[in-house]
KOLBA-434000 format. One record per residue (C-alpha): residue number from 1; residue in one letter; x, y, z. Coordinates in steps of 0.2 Angstrom, whole numbers, plus 2048, in hexadecimal, padded with zeros to 3 digits. Each point is the difference from the previous one (the first is absolute). Layout:
N
+-----+------+-----+-----+-----+
: seq : type :   X :   Y :   Z :
+-----+------+-----+-----+-----+
: NUM :    a :   X :   Y :   Z :
...
+-----+------+-----+-----+-----+
// end
This chain:
191
+-----+------+-----+-----+-----+
: seq : type :   X :   Y :   Z :
+-----+------+-----+-----+-----+
:   1 :    x : 48C : 6C3 : 9A3 :
:   2 :    x : 7F2 : 7FF : 7F4 :
:   3 :    x : 7F3 : 800 : 80E :
:   4 :    x : 807 : 810 : 808 :
:   5 :    x : 803 : 808 : 7EF :
:   6 :    x : 7ED : 7FD : 7FB :
:   7 :    x : 7FA : 806 : 811 :
:   8 :    x : 80B : 810 : 7FE :
:   9 :    x : 7FA : 803 : 7EE :
:  10 :    x : 7ED : 7FE : 805 :
:  11 :    x : 802 : 80B : 80F :
:  12 :    x : 809 : 80D : 7F4 :
:  13 :    x : 7F2 : 7FF : 7F3 :
:  14 :    x : 7F2 : 802 : 80D :
:  15 :    x : 809 : 80F : 808 :
:  16 :    x : 800 : 80A : 7EF :
:  17 :    x : 7F5 : 80E : 7FE :
:  18 :    x : 7EF : 7FA : 7F9 :
:  19 :    x : 800 : 800 : 7ED :
:  20 :    x : 813 : 803 : 7FF :
:  21 :    x : 802 : 7ED : 7FB :
:  22 :    x : 7F1 : 7F9 : 7F7 :
:  23 :    x : 805 : 7EE : 7FC :
:  24 :    x : 80E : 7F3 : 803 :
:  25 :    x : 806 : 7F1 : 7F7 :
:  26 :    x : 807 : 7F1 : 809 :
:  27 :    x : 80C : 7F5 : 7F5 :
:  28 :    x : 80D : 7F3 : 804 :
:  29 :    x : 812 : 800 : 7FA :
:  30 :    x : 809 : 7F1 : 7F8 :
:  31 :    x : 7F8 : 7F1 : 7F7 :
:  32 :    x : 7F1 : 7FF : 80B :
:  33 :    x : 7F4 : 80B : 809 :
:  34 :    x : 801 : 7F5 : 80F :
:  35 :    x : 803 : 7ED : 800 :
:  36 :    x : 7FB : 7FF : 812 :
:  37 :    x : 80A : 7FC : 80F :
:  38 :    x : 803 : 7F3 : 80D :
:  39 :    x : 7FF : 806 : 812 :
:  40 :    x : 804 : 7EE : 806 :
:  41 :    x : 811 : 801 : 7F8 :
:  42 :    x : 803 : 811 : 808 :
:  43 :    x : 7FB : 7F9 : 811 :
:  44 :    x : 80B : 7F0 : 7FE :
:  45 :    x : 80F : 80B : 7FA :
:  46 :    x : 800 : 80B : 810 :
:  47 :    x : 7FE : 800 : 812 :
:  48 :    x : 7EF : 809 : 7FE :
:  49 :    x : 7F2 : 7F9 : 80B :
:  50 :    x : 7EF : 7FB : 7F8 :
:  51 :    x : 7F7 : 80F : 808 :
:  52 :    x : 80E : 80C : 7FA :
:  53 :    x : 7FE : 7F8 : 7EE :
:  54 :    x : 7ED : 802 : 801 :
:  55 :    x : 802 : 813 : 805 :
:  56 :    x : 80D : 802 : 7F2 :
:  57 :    x : 7F3 : 7F9 : 7F3 :
:  58 :    x : 7F3 : 80C : 806 :
:  59 :    x : 80C : 80E : 7FF :
:  60 :    x : 805 : 7FB : 7EF :
:  61 :    x : 7EF : 803 : 7F9 :
:  62 :    x : 7FB : 80F : 80A :
:  63 :    x : 806 : 80C : 7F4 :
:  64 :    x : 7F8 : 7F7 : 7F1 :
:  65 :    x : 7F0 : 7FF : 80A :
:  66 :    x : 800 : 813 : 803 :
:  67 :    x : 800 : 802 : 7ED :
:  68 :    x : 7ED : 7FE : 802 :
:  69 :    x : 7FF : 80F : 80B :
:  70 :    x : 809 : 80C : 7F4 :
:  71 :    x : 7F5 : 80F : 7F9 :
:  72 :    x : 805 : 7FC : 7EE :
:  73 :    x : 7FF : 7F1 : 7F4 :
:  74 :    x : 80E : 7F4 : 800 :
:  75 :    x : 802 : 7F5 : 7F1 :
:  76 :    x : 80B : 7F0 : 801 :
:  77 :    x : 80B : 7FB : 7F1 :
:  78 :    x : 803 : 7EE : 802 :
:  79 :    x : 80B : 7F4 : 7F5 :
:  80 :    x : 809 : 7EF : 800 :
:  81 :    x : 7FB : 7F5 : 80F :
:  82 :    x : 7F3 : 807 : 80C :
:  83 :    x : 7FF : 7F4 : 80F :
:  84 :    x : 7F9 : 800 : 811 :
:  85 :    x : 805 : 810 : 809 :
:  86 :    x : 803 : 808 : 7EF :
:  87 :    x : 7EE : 7FD : 7FB :
:  88 :    x : 7FA : 807 : 811 :
:  89 :    x : 80A : 810 : 7FC :
:  90 :    x : 7F8 : 801 : 7EF :
:  91 :    x : 7EF : 7FF : 807 :
:  92 :    x : 803 : 80E : 80D :
:  93 :    x : 800 : 80C : 7F1 :
:  94 :    x : 7F1 : 808 : 7F7 :
:  95 :    x : 804 : 7F8 : 7EF :
:  96 :    x : 80C : 7F2 : 7FA :
:  97 :    x : 808 : 800 : 7EF :
:  98 :    x : 80C : 7F2 : 7FB :
:  99 :    x : 80A : 7FA : 7F1 :
: 100 :    x : 7F9 : 7F2 : 7F5 :
: 101 :    x : 80E : 7F4 : 806 :
: 102 :    x : 7FC : 802 : 812 :
: 103 :    x : 7FA : 7F2 : 80B :
: 104 :    x : 7F6 : 802 : 810 :
: 105 :    x : 7FE : 7F4 : 80E :
: 106 :    x : 7FA : 800 : 812 :
: 107 :    x : 80C : 7F1 : 804 :
: 108 :    x : 800 : 801 : 813 :
: 109 :    x : 7F8 : 7F0 : 805 :
: 110 :    x : 80D : 7F4 : 7FA :
: 111 :    x : 80D : 80A : 808 :
: 112 :    x : 7F7 : 800 : 811 :
: 113 :    x : 7FF : 813 : 800 :
: 114 :    x : 7F0 : 809 : 805 :
: 115 :    x : 7FC : 80E : 7F3 :
: 116 :    x : 806 : 811 : 806 :
: 117 :    x : 7FD : 812 : 7FB :
: 118 :    x : 7ED : 7FE : 801 :
: 119 :    x : 801 : 7F4 : 7F1 :
: 120 :    x : 7F1 : 7F5 : 806 :
: 121 :    x : 7F5 : 810 : 800 :
: 122 :    x : 806 : 809 : 7F1 :
: 123 :    x : 801 : 7F0 : 7F5 :
: 124 :    x : 7ED : 7FC : 805 :
: 125 :    x : 7FC : 812 : 7FC :
: 126 :    x : 808 : 7FF : 7EF :
: 127 :    x : 7FA : 7EF : 7FA :
: 128 :    x : 7F2 : 7FB : 80C :
: 129 :    x : 801 : 7F4 : 80E :
: 130 :    x : 7FE : 7F0 : 7F6 :
: 131 :    x : 80D : 804 : 7F3 :
: 132 :    x : 80C : 806 : 80E :
: 133 :    x : 7FE : 7F0 : 80A :
: 134 :    x : 803 : 7F6 : 7F0 :
: 135 :    x : 810 : 80A : 7FC :
: 136 :    x : 806 : 7FD : 812 :
: 137 :    x : 7FC : 7EE : 801 :
: 138 :    x : 805 : 7FB : 7EE :
: 139 :    x : 80F : 80B : 7FF :
: 140 :    x : 7FD : 802 : 7EE :
: 141 :    x : 80D : 80B : 7F6 :
: 142 :    x : 7F6 : 80D : 7F6 :
: 143 :    x : 805 : 808 : 7F0 :
: 144 :    x : 7FF : 812 : 7FF :
: 145 :    x : 7F1 : 7FE : 7F4 :
: 146 :    x : 7F7 : 7F4 : 80C :
: 147 :    x : 803 : 80C : 80E :
: 148 :    x : 7F9 : 80E : 7F7 :
: 149 :    x : 7F1 : 7F6 : 7FB :
: 150 :    x : 7FC : 7FC : 812 :
: 151 :    x : 803 : 812 : 806 :
: 152 :    x : 810 : 7FD : 809 :
: 153 :    x : 809 : 80D : 7F5 :
: 154 :    x : 7F7 : 80D : 7F6 :
: 155 :    x : 80C : 803 : 7F1 :
: 156 :    x : 80D : 7F5 : 7F6 :
: 157 :    x : 80D : 808 : 7F6 :
: 158 :    x : 80C : 7F8 : 7F3 :
: 159 :    x : 810 : 803 : 80A :
: 160 :    x : 807 : 805 : 810 :
: 161 :    x : 804 : 811 : 7F9 :
: 162 :    x : 7EF : 802 : 7F9 :
: 163 :    x : 7F9 : 7FB : 811 :
: 164 :    x : 809 : 80D : 809 :
: 165 :    x : 7FB : 80D : 7F3 :
: 166 :    x : 7ED : 7FA : 802 :
: 167 :    x : 801 : 802 : 812 :
: 168 :    x : 807 : 812 : 7FF :
: 169 :    x : 7F3 : 804 : 7F3 :
: 170 :    x : 7F2 : 7FA : 80B :
: 171 :    x : 807 : 80A : 80F :
: 172 :    x : 802 : 80F : 7F4 :
: 173 :    x : 7EE : 7FE : 7FB :
: 174 :    x : 7FA : 800 : 812 :
: 175 :    x : 80B : 80F : 804 :
: 176 :    x : 7F7 : 80A : 7F3 :
: 177 :    x : 7EF : 7FB : 805 :
: 178 :    x : 7F6 : 809 : 80E :
: 179 :    x : 7FE : 7F8 : 811 :
: 180 :    x : 7EE : 7FC : 7FB :
: 181 :    x : 805 : 7F8 : 7F0 :
: 182 :    x : 80E : 7F5 : 808 :
: 183 :    x : 7F5 : 7F4 : 809 :
: 184 :    x : 7F5 : 7FF : 7F0 :
: 185 :    x : 810 : 7FC : 7F6 :
: 186 :    x : 806 : 7F3 : 80C :
: 187 :    x : 7EF : 7F8 : 800 :
: 188 :    x : 800 : 800 : 7ED :
: 189 :    x : 811 : 7F9 : 7FF :
: 190 :    x : 7FC : 7F1 : 80C :
: 191 :    x : 7F1 : 7FC : 7F4 :
+-----+------+-----+-----+-----+
// end
């Protein structure tokens, strides 16, 4: 359901008249942005074939991957545990803000899961290939502060509520800028 909802939301955003929606915030509900998932558990608990499960995994991330094609900035407000696919989703947005109690981890290797949602590419883009490889192999759990220091997230707030507000403020700031200034602001934010 989440996958089809996300595909539908991205299609709707992309179909809007240019300039009518000037930014979007992606945030999770509940205690965690996304504590990951286990496709093997889903496969074991159903009569789904391996090819069908693989197709389902691709479809799951399709809407999230399409966030990168939207003609507007998308800011992610992450909180709690951000693991595996949740991290992949964060890195498909333009900027990531999280609360100071958040933890981030690739965490796929020990579960025998191949990183999905372009994670191998977006992780390397965010932190460099050497650090990305280290995070994948070591499966270190990063604090929000450490994640910000290495460039995995761009802003850290003191609470989940403040993280959401920060994400909305960033989107509002981008929306008020001209198109020429938006890419400059994104570059400055990454720095």
